[in-house]
PAZAPA-4460 file (N, C-alpha, C; in steps of 0.05 Angstrom, whole numbers, plus 32768, in hexadecimal, padded with zeros to 4 digits):
% residues 220
    n_x    n_y    n_z   ca_x   ca_y   ca_z    c_x    c_y    c_z   seq   type   mol
   8012   7FE8   8000   8000   8000   8000   8011   8019   8000     1      M     A
   800D   802A   7FED   801C   8043   7FEB   8007   805A   7FF2     2      E     A
   8011   806C   8004   7FFF   8083   800B   800E   809E   8004     3      I     A
   7FFD   80AE   7FF8   8005   80C9   7FF0   7FF8   80DE   8001     4      V     A
   8006   80EE   8010   7FF8   8105   801E   8001   811F   8013     5      L     A
   7FEF   812F   800B   7FF6   8148   7FFC   7FE8   8160   800B     6      K     A
   7FF8   8175   8010   7FED   818C   801C   7FEF   81A2   8006     7      N     A
   7FD9   81A8   7FF9   7FDA   81B9   7FE2   7FE0   81D7   7FEA     8      T     A
   7FDD   81DE   8002   7FE1   81F9   8009   8000   8202   800A     9      K     A
   8011   81EC   8015   802C   81F1   8018   803B   81DF   8006    10      S     A
   802C   81D0   7FF4   803A   81C0   7FDF   804A   81A8   7FEE    11      K     A
   8042   81A1   8005   8050   818C   8014   8045   8170   8008    12      Y     A
   8058   815F   8003   8052   8145   7FF7   8060   812F   8005    13      L     A
   8055   811A   800F   8061   8104   801A   8058   80EA   800F    14      A     A
   8068   80D8   8007   8060   80BE   7FFC   806E   80A8   800C    15      I     A
   805E   8096   8016   806B   8081   8026   805B   8066   8025    16      F     A
   806A   8051   802A   805C   8036   8029   8051   8030   8045    17      S     A
   803F   8020   8047   8033   8017   8062   802C   7FF9   805E    18      L     A
   8036   7FE8   8071   8031   7FCE   8073   8026   7FC7   8090    19      S     A
   801C   7FAE   8093   800E   7FA6   80AB   8021   7FA6   80C4    20      D     A
   803C   7FA3   80BE   8052   7FA2   80D2   8059   7FBD   80DB    21      S     A
   8052   7FD3   80CF   8057   7FED   80D4   8048   7FF7   80EE    22      D     A
   8057   8008   80FF   804B   8016   8115   803D   802F   8109    23      N     A
   8021   802B   8104   8013   8041   80F7   8015   805A   8108    24      I     A
   8012   805A   8123   8013   8074   8133   802D   8082   812E    25      D     A
   8042   8073   812E   805D   8083   8129   805E   808C   810A    26      E     A
   8053   807E   80FA   8054   8085   80DD   8045   80A1   80D9    27      T     A
   802F   80A3   80E5   801F   80BA   80E1   8024   80D3   80F3    28      F     A
   8034   80CC   8109   803B   80E2   811C   804B   80FA   810F    29      E     A
   805B   80F2   80FA   806C   8108   80EE   805A   811C   80DF    30      R     A
   8040   8115   80DB   802F   8128   80CB   801C   8135   80DB    31      F     A
   801C   812F   80F7   8009   813C   8107   800C   815B   810A    32      S     A
   8022   8166   8106   8027   8183   810A   801E   8193   80F2    33      S     A
   8016   8186   80DB   800F   8195   80C4   7FF2   819F   80C8    34      I     A
   7FF0   81BA   80C7   7FD8   81C6   80CF   7FC2   81C6   80B7    35      K     A
   7FCC   81CA   809E   7FBB   81CC   8087   7FAF   81B1   8080    36      Y     A
   7F97   81B1   8076   7F8A   8198   806D   7F9A   8187   8059    37      P     A
   7F9C   816F   805B   7FAA   815E   804A   7F96   814C   8039    38      L     A
   7FA2   8145   8020   7F94   8133   800F   7FA3   8116   8011    39      E     A
   7F94   8100   8014   7F9F   80E6   8016   7F96   80D6   7FFF    40      A     A
   7FAA   80C8   7FF3   7FA3   80B5   7FDD   7FB3   809C   7FE4    41      K     A
   7FA3   8084   7FE3   7FAE   806A   7FE5   7FAF   805C   7FCB    42      I     A
   7FC8   804F   7FC5   7FCA   8040   7FAE   7FD2   8023   7FB5    43      F     A
   7FC0   8012   7FAC   7FC2   7FF5   7FB6   7FC3   7FE4   7F9C    44      A     A
   7FDC   7FD7   7F96   7FDF   7FC7   7F81   7FDD   7FAA   7F87    45      V     A
   7FCA   7F9C   7F7C   7FC7   7F7D   7F81   7FC6   7F79   7FA0    46      N     A
   7FB9   7F8A   7FB0   7FB9   7F88   7FCC   7F9B   7F8D   7FD5    47      E     A
   7F93   7F78   7FE3   7F77   7F77   7FEF   7F76   7F84   8009    48      S     A
   7F6B   7F9B   800E   7F69   7FAB   8027   7F4D   7FA8   8032    49      I     A
   7F4B   7F9E   804A   7F2F   7F9B   8056   7F24   7FB5   805F    50      S     A
   7F0B   7FB6   8065   7EFC   7FCF   806F   7F07   7FD4   808A    51      S     A
   7F0E   7FBF   809A   7F19   7FC4   80B4   7F33   7FD3   80B3    52      H     A
   7F46   7FCB   80A2   7F5F   7FD9   809C   7F5A   7FF7   8094    53      Q     A
   7F49   7FFA   8081   7F42   8017   8078   7F35   8025   808D    54      L     A
   7F25   801C   809E   7F1A   802B   80B2   7F2F   8034   80C7    55      A     A
   7F44   8022   80CD   7F58   802A   80DE   7F69   8041   80D1    56      Q     A
   7F6D   803E   80B7   7F7E   8053   80AA   7F6E   806D   80A9    57      L     A
   7F56   806C   80A4   7F44   8084   80A6   7F45   8093   80BF    58      K     A
   7F46   8084   80D5   7F47   808F   80F1   7F64   809F   80F3    59      T     A
   7F78   8093   80E9   7F93   80A1   80EA   7F91   80BC   80D8    60      H     A
   7F85   80B9   80C1   7F82   80D0   80B1   7F73   80E6   80BD    61      F     A
   7F5E   80DF   80CA   7F4E   80F2   80D9   7F5F   8103   80ED    62      D     A
   7F72   80F6   80F9   7F84   8101   810F   7F97   8114   8106    63      K     A
   7F9D   8112   80E9   7FB2   8124   80DD   7FA5   8137   80C8    64      I     A
   7F8C   813C   80CC   7F7D   8151   80BD   7F7D   814A   809E    65      N     A
   7F76   8131   8099   7F72   812A   807B   7F56   8132   8073    66      V     A
   7F52   8142   8061   7F38   814E   8059   7F2B   813D   8042    67      S     A
   7F3C   812E   8031   7F32   811F   801D   7F43   8105   801B    68      S     A
   7F36   80EF   8012   7F42   80D6   8014   7F37   80C5   7FFB    69      F     A
   7F4A   80BA   7FEB   7F43   80AA   7FD3   7F53   8094   7FD1    70      R     A
   7F47   807F   7FC6   7F57   8064   7FC3   7F58   805D   7FA5    71      I     A
   7F6F   8055   7F9C   7F73   804A   7F7F   7F7E   802D   7F84    72      Y     A
   7F71   801B   7F76   7F77   7FFF   7F7A   7F6D   7FEF   7F62    73      S     A
   7F7D   7FD8   7F5E   7F75   7FC5   7F47   7F6A   7FAC   7F55    74      N     A
   7F64   7FAE   7F70   7F56   7F98   7F7F   7F3B   7F9F   7F83    75      S     A
   7F27   7F8E   7F79   7F0B   7F94   7F7F   7F04   7F93   7F9D    76      R     A
   7F10   7F81   7FAC   7F0B   7F7E   7FC8   7F12   7F99   7FD7    77      D     A
   7F28   7FA6   7FCF   7F30   7FBF   7FDB   7F1C   7FD4   7FD2    78      T     A
   7F13   7FD6   7FBB   7F01   7FE9   7FB3   7EE7   7FE6   7FC1    79      I     A
   7EDF   7FCE   7FC4   7EC4   7FC8   7FD2   7EC6   7FD1   7FEF    80      L     A
   7EDD   7FCB   7FFD   7EE1   7FD4   8018   7EE1   7FF1   801A    81      S     A
   7EEC   8000   8007   7EEB   801E   8006   7ECF   8028   8004    82      G     A
   7EC0   801E   7FF2   7EA5   8027   7FED   7E93   801F   8005    83      K     A
   7E9A   8009   8012   7E89   8002   802A   7E8B   8018   803F    84      F     A
   7EA4   8023   8041   7EA7   8039   8053   7EA3   8055   8048    85      L     A
   7E98   8056   8030   7E91   806F   8024   7EA9   807F   801D    86      K     A
   7EC0   8071   8017   7ED9   807E   800E   7EDA   8080   7FF1    87      I     A
   7EE1   8096   7FE5   7EE5   8099   7FC9   7EF7   8084   7FBE    88      D     A
   7EF0   8071   7FAD   7F00   805C   7FA4   7EFE   8058   7F87    89      S     A
   7F15   8056   7F79   7F18   8051   7F5B   7F27   8039   7F55    90      A     A
   7F18   8027   7F43   7F26   800F   7F39   7F33   8017   7F1F    91      F     A
   7F50   8014   7F22   7F60   801A   7F0B   7F74   8001   7F07    92      I     A
   7F81   7FFE   7EF1   7F92   7FE8   7EEB   7FAD   7FED   7EF8    93      N     A
   7FBF   7FDA   7EFB   7FD7   7FDC   7F06   7FEA   7FF0   7EFA    94      E     A
   7FEB   7FF2   7EDF   7FFC   8005   7ED3   7FF2   8024   7ED8    95      K     A
   7FDB   8025   7ED9   7FD1   8043   7EDF   7FDA   804B   7EFC    96      E     A
   7FD6   8038   7F0F   7FDF   803F   7F2B   7FFB   8044   7F2A    97      I     A
   800D   8035   7F1E   8029   803B   7F1F   8031   8055   7F11    98      K     A
   8023   805C   7EFC   8028   8076   7EEE   801F   808F   7F00    99      N     A
   8009   808D   7F10   8002   80A1   7F23   8016   80A5   7F37   100      K     A
   8021   808E   7F42   8036   8090   7F57   804E   809B   7F4E   101      L     A
   8055   8096   7F33   806F   80A2   7F29   806A   80BF   7F25   102      L     A
   8053   80C8   7F1F   804C   80E5   7F1D   804F   80F3   7F39   103      L     A
   8044   80E7   7F4B   8047   80F2   7F68   8065   80F4   7F72   104      F     A
   8073   80DF   7F6C   8090   80DD   7F73   809E   80F2   7F64   105      N     A
   809A   80FA   7F4D   80A7   810E   7F3D   80A2   812A   7F49   106      S     A
   808A   812C   7F57   8084   8147   7F63   8090   814A   7F7F   107      E     A
   809B   8133   7F8A   80A1   8134   7FA8   80B6   8147   7FAE   108      K     A
   80B3   8156   7FC4   80C7   8169   7FCB   80D4   8160   7FE6   109      K     A
   80EE   8161   7FE8   80FB   8158   8000   80F9   816F   8015   110      E     A
   80FB   8189   800D   80FC   819F   801F   80DF   81A4   8029   111      D     A
   80DE   81AF   8041   80C3   81B4   804D   80C3   81D3   8057   112      I     A
   80AE   81E1   8050   80A9   81F9   805A   8091   81F8   806C   113      L     A
   8095   8202   8085   807D   8200   809A   8079   821D   80A1   114      H     A
   8060   8226   809F   8057   8240   80A8   8047   823F   80C1   115      K     A
   8050   824C   80D4   8041   824B   80EF   8053   8240   8107   116      G     A
   8049   8244   811E   8058   823C   8136   8056   821E   8139   117      T     A
   806F   8211   8140   806F   81F4   8147   806D   81F3   8165   118      V     A
   8057   81E9   816D   8050   81E9   818A   805B   81D1   819B   119      R     A
   805A   81D3   81B4   8067   81C0   81C6   805A   81A4   81BE   120      S     A
   806A   818E   81BC   805F   8174   81B6   805E   816D   8197   121      G     A
   8060   8183   8188   8060   817F   816A   807C   8177   815F   122      E     A
   807C   816A   8148   8094   8163   813B   8093   8168   811D   123      R     A
   80A6   8172   8113   80A8   8177   80F5   80C3   816B   80EC   124      I     A
   80C2   8159   80D8   80DB   814C   80CE   80DC   8150   80B0   125      S     A
   80F4   8156   80A4   80F7   815A   8088   810D   8146   807D   126      S     A
   810B   813D   8065   811F   812D   8058   8133   813F   8048   127      N     A
   812D   815A   8049   8140   816D   803D   8144   8184   8051   128      G     A
   8141   819C   8048   8143   81B2   8059   8127   81B8   8067   129      N     A
   8128   81C4   807E   810F   81CB   808C   8110   81EB   8091   130      L     A
   80FC   81F7   8088   80F9   8214   808C   80E0   8219   809B   131      C     A
   80E1   8225   80B1   80CA   822B   80C2   80C6   824B   80C4   132      I     A
   80AF   8253   80BC   80A9   826F   80BE   8096   8273   80D7   133      I     A
   80A1   8277   80EF   8095   8277   8107   80A6   826E   811E   134      G     A
   809B   826B   8135   80AC   8262   814C   80AA   8244   8150   135      D     A
   80C1   8239   815C   80C0   821D   8166   80C0   821E   8182   136      V     A
   80AA   8217   818F   80A6   821A   81AB   80B7   8206   81BB   137      N     A
   80B9   820B   81D4   80C6   81F5   81E7   80B5   81DD   81E7   138      P     A
   80C2   81C4   81E5   80B3   81AB   81E3   80AD   81A3   81C7   139      G     A
   80B3   81B3   81B2   80AF   81AB   8196   80CA   81A1   818E   140      A     A
   80CA   818F   8178   80E2   8182   816C   80E1   8187   814F   141      I     A
   80F5   8193   8142   80F8   8196   8127   8113   8189   811D   142      V     A
   810F   817C   8105   8127   816D   80FC   8129   816E   80DD   143      S     A
   8140   816A   80D3   8145   8168   80B7   815C   815A   80B0   144      A     A
   815E   814E   8096   8177   8141   808C   818C   8158   8083   145      K     A
   8181   816E   807D   8193   8184   8075   8192   8198   808A   146      K     A
   818A   81B1   8081   818E   81CA   8094   8172   81D2   80A0   147      N     A
   8172   81DF   80B5   815B   81E9   80C1   815C   8208   80C3   148      I     A
   8145   8214   80BA   8144   8231   80BB   812B   8238   80CB   149      Y     A
   812D   8248   80DF   8116   8250   80F0   8113   826F   80EE   150      V     A
   80FF   8279   80DF   80F9   8294   80DD   80E9   829C   80F3   151      W     A
   80F4   829D   810B   80E5   82A2   8124   80F7   8298   813C   152      G     A
   80EC   8291   8152   80FA   8287   8169   80FD   826A   816A   153      K     A
   8114   825F   816C   8119   8244   8170   811F   823D   818E   154      L     A
   8109   8233   819A   810B   822F   81B8   810B   8211   81BE   155      L     A
   8103   8200   81AC   8101   81E3   81B0   811A   81D4   81AA   156      G     A
   8117   81BC   819D   812E   81A9   8195   8131   81AB   8178   157      I     A
   8149   81AD   816F   814E   81AE   8152   8164   8199   814B   158      A     A
   815E   818A   8137   8172   8174   812E   8174   8177   810F   159      F     A
   818D   8181   8107   8194   8183   80EB   81A8   816F   80E2   160      A     A
   81A9   8169   80C8   81BE   8155   80C0   81B8   8138   80CA   161      G     A
   819E   8131   80CA   8196   8119   80D5   81A3   8100   80C6   162      K     A
   81AC   8105   80AC   81B8   80EE   809D   81D5   80EC   80A0   163      S     A
   81E0   80FD   80B5   81FC   80FA   80BD   820C   8114   80B0   164      G     A
   81FD   8128   80A4   820B   813D   8095   8215   8152   80AA   165      N     A
   822E   8153   80AE   823B   8165   80C3   823C   8182   80B9   166      K     A
   8237   8186   809E   8238   81A0   8095   821C   81AF   8097   167      N     A
   8208   81A2   80A4   81EF   81AC   80A6   81F0   81C2   80BB   168      A     A
   81DB   81D2   80BB   81DA   81E8   80CD   81BF   81EF   80D8   169      S     A
   81BB   81FC   80EE   81A2   8203   80FA   81A5   8223   80FD   170      I     A
   8191   8230   80F3   8193   824F   80F7   8177   8259   80FE   171      S     A
   8177   8270   810C   815E   827A   8115   8160   8298   811B   172      S     A
   814A   82A7   811B   814C   82C1   8121   8150   82C8   8140   173      L     A
   8148   82B3   814E   814C   82B3   816C   8152   8296   8174   174      Y     A
   816B   8290   8179   8176   8274   817F   817A   8272   819C   175      L     A
   8165   8265   81A8   8166   825E   81C3   8159   8243   81CA   176      N     A
   8165   822C   81BD   8158   8213   81BE   815C   8204   81D6   177      P     A
   814C   81EF   81DC   8153   81DD   81F2   816A   81CD   81EB   178      L     A
   816A   81C4   81D3   8181   81B0   81CA   8185   81B3   81AA   179      Q     A
   819E   81B4   81A4   81A4   81B2   8186   81B3   819A   8182   180      L     A
   81AF   818E   816A   81BE   8177   8161   81C3   817A   8143   181      R     A
   81DC   8176   8139   81E4   8176   811D   81F3   815D   811B   182      I     A
   81E9   814B   8108   81F4   8131   8104   81F6   8122   811F   183      A     A
   820E   8118   8128   820F   810A   8140   821B   811D   8157   184      D     A
   821B   8136   8154   8225   814B   8168   820C   8158   8176   185      V     A
   820C   8156   8190   81F6   8162   81A0   81FF   8177   81B1   186      I     A
   81EE   818D   81B5   81F4   81A1   81C7   81DC   81AD   81D6   187      A     A
   81DE   81B3   81EF   81C8   81BE   81FE   81C8   81DA   81F7   188      I     A
   81B0   81E7   81F6   81AC   8203   81F0   81B9   8215   8203   189      G     A
   81C0   822D   81FB   81CC   8240   820E   81BB   8248   8224   190      P     A
   81C6   824E   823E   81B6   8253   8254   81AA   826E   8252   191      K     A
   81BD   8282   8245   81B5   829E   8243   81A4   82A3   822A   192      D     A
   8191   82B3   822D   8180   82BA   8214   8191   82CA   8201   193      K     A
   818B   82CA   81E7   819A   82DA   81D5   8198   82F7   81D9   194      P     A
   81AB   8308   81D8   81AA   8323   81E0   81AD   8333   81C4   195      K     A
   81B2   8326   81B0   81B6   8335   8196   819C   8338   8187   196      N     A
   819D   8346   8171   8186   834C   8160   818B   8342   8144   197      C     A
   819C   832F   8141   81A1   8321   8127   81A0   8304   8127   198      Y     A
   819A   82F6   8111   8197   82D9   8111   81B3   82CC   8117   199      P     A
   81AF   82B5   8121   81C9   82A2   8126   81C5   8288   811A   200      E     A
   81DC   827A   8117   81DF   8260   810A   81ED   824D   811C   201      I     A
   81E6   8236   811D   81F5   8222   812D   8202   820E   8116   202      A     A
   821B   820A   811C   822A   81F7   8107   823D   81E8   8119   203      V     A
   824A   81D2   810D   825E   81C3   8119   8279   81CE   8114   204      I     A
   8289   81D3   8129   82A5   81DC   8126   82B5   81CB   813A   205      D     A
   82C7   81BB   812D   82D9   81A8   813C   82C8   8198   8151   206      K     A
   82B6   8189   8144   82A4   8176   8153   8294   8183   816A   207      Q     A
   8290   819D   8166   8280   81AB   817D   826C   81BD   816E   208      T     A
   8254   81C1   8178   823E   81D1   816C   8245   81ED   8178   209      I     A
   824B   8201   8166   824E   821C   816F   8239   822E   8162   210      I     A
   8231   8243   816F   821E   8256   8164   822B   8270   8160   211      I     A
   8225   827D   8148   8232   8293   8140   821E   82A6   8130   212      K     A
   8224   82BE   812D   8210   82D1   811F   8210   82C5   8100   213      P     A
   81F7   82C6   80F7   81EF   82BF   80DC   81EB   82D8   80CB   214      H     A
   8203   82E5   80C2   8201   82FE   80B4   8207   82FA   8097   215      L     A
   81FB   830A   8086   8205   8308   806A   8216   831E   8064   216      I     A
   822D   8316   805C   8243   832C   8057   823F   8339   803C   217      E     A
   8242   8353   803D   823F   8362   8024   8257   8361   8011   218      S     A
   8252   8360   7FF9   826A   835D   7FE7   8275   837A   7FDE   219      K     A
   8266   838E   7FE6   8272   83AB   7FE1   8287   83B1   7FF6   220      N     A
***
């Protein structure tokens, strides 16, 4: 089973596989902080999905603000299960399903732009860069395989370079985090609040995370 989640407002697109052995709660937890309505599409090739399985999936979709839900399958049992639950379901052949998935994969963006405050208990993770226009409150966790940019206050936990990239960085207009991590290097946030009025950036220098002014030098 392949699932496509799309947020048309911020053009966020996620594509992932789901099997019976997966921890569904953990799988969907990473989408819980997305505030805008999502569109969900399920692609099932030669796979019979029961109405019970679809009902469970629908419950998880409701928790992450999915406003529309559609099934594409070449299995009549799956289509009947969907229609039994009054889910929009379309019977199409295997080739058409694979073509639709290829189209979605070609649109997929690794970088994520999040607009709004990331509140305590919320998590946002990116497979590329993560840019947040808003504050990251204490108790919130943000992470990215590449760089993290916070156009606001960074007060929670930030983890950049998840894939081991030690050249990744974390920058913010107000850098006062609970904890910073870049690749495998971890640092506790500074005890004193920032007293400056310029953005700062955290980088690795000699196996230690340092914080320095993030200023753009003029070429003139």
